[in-house]
N, C-alpha and C positions, 0 to 999 in steps of 0.2 A: 504493500500500500504506500509506504513512505517514499519509495523511489519514483512513483508515478504522480505524486501530488505535491502541492506547495508545502513548505516547512510548517507553516502555521496549522494547516489542516492535519498534518502528520502529528504535530504536538497534541492537538485536541483528540486525535484518534488514540494516541498512546495513553493519555490521561483517562479517556473513556474505558479503554481496555483494562487499565489498572484498577479503576474504581469498580468495574463490573466483576473482576476477579476477586477483589477484596470483599465485595458485597456477598458473592457466592460463598466465600469461606466463612464469613460471619453467620450466614444463614445455616450452613451445614453444621458449624460449631454449636450454634444455639439449639438446633434440633437434637444433636447428640447429647448436649448437656441436659436438656429436658428429659430425654429418654433414659439416659444413663444414671443421673444423680437425682432427678426429680426437682432440681433447683434451677433458678433462672439467673 
């Protein structure tokens, strides 16, 4: 993606990818915590 688009768009794409991955990790961790320990 980054090689075919302007730098600014590539930066926003990278930030979006990072936030999306972080959000998915938080969701999975929260679900595991609720199932495993019964605490939030």
